[in-house]
C-alpha positions in Angstrom: 39.3 24.4 -20.2 37.8 22.2 -22.4 36.6 24.1 -25.8 35.4 21.0 -27.8 31.8 21.4 -28.9 29.9 18.6 -30.5 28.9 18.9 -33.9 24.8 19.2 -34.2 24.6 15.8 -35.9 26.3 14.0 -32.8 24.5 16.1 -30.5 21.2 14.7 -32.1 22.1 10.7 -31.8 23.4 11.3 -28.1 20.2 12.8 -27.4 18.3 10.0 -28.9 20.5 7.4 -27.2 19.3 8.8 -23.6 16.1 9.0 -24.9 16.0 5.3 -25.4 17.7 4.5 -22.5 15.6 6.4 -20.5 12.4 4.5 -22.1 13.9 1.5 -21.4 14.7 1.9 -17.9 11.1 3.3 -17.4 9.9 0.1 -19.3 12.0 -2.1 -17.1 10.9 -0.4 -14.0 7.3 -1.0 -15.0 7.6 -4.6 -15.3 9.4 -4.9 -12.0 7.0 -2.8 -9.8 4.0 -4.2 -11.4 4.7 -7.7 -10.2 5.9 -5.8 -6.9 2.7 -4.0 -6.3 0.8 -6.8 -7.6 1.9 -8.8 -4.4 1.7 -5.7 -2.3 -1.9 -4.9 -3.1 -2.7 -8.5 -3.0 -1.2 -8.9 0.6 -2.6 -5.5 1.7 -6.2 -6.4 0.5 -6.4 -9.5 2.3 -5.3 -8.1 5.7 -7.8 -5.2 5.4 -10.3 -7.7 4.7 -9.3 -10.0 7.5 -9.2 -7.1 9.8 -13.1 -5.4 8.9 -14.3 -9.4 9.1 -13.1 -9.7 12.6 -14.1 -6.3 13.7 -17.8 -6.3 12.3 -17.5 -10.2 13.9 -16.5 -8.5 17.2 -19.3 -5.8 17.3 -21.9 -8.2 16.2 -21.6 -10.5 18.8 -20.9 -7.6 21.2 -24.5 -6.1 20.4 -26.1 -9.4 20.5 -24.8 -10.3 23.7 -25.7 -6.8 25.0 -29.3 -7.0 24.0 -29.9 -10.8 24.8 -27.9 -11.4 28.3 -27.1 -7.7 29.4 -23.0 -8.5 28.6 -21.0 -6.0 28.2 -18.2 -7.7 25.9 -15.9 -4.8 25.1 -15.9 -4.2 28.9 -14.9 -7.8 29.5 -12.4 -8.1 26.8 -10.4 -4.8 27.1 -11.5 -3.9 31.2 -12.6 -1.0 32.3 -9.4 1.2 31.7 -10.0 1.0 28.2 -13.0 3.5 28.6 -11.0 6.2 30.8 -8.8 6.7 27.8 -11.4 7.9 25.6 
């Protein structure tokens, strides 16, 4: 059994060192994750914007073809089976 008890002054220094190490670790992780999340959010924003533009274009084209030429674009692209699933 260990009966050694550190004195009050060394206990304060150990706590201070641990606190400094914690702050440095948080700073390094914030710097690294900041760069990673910047790229991740940029790629995600681009993909979401691209998907929304394609979907909106498809729906507007479908609406115009339906109104002008009575052609159902969704049925032409996906087939009649898509409506049986919903």
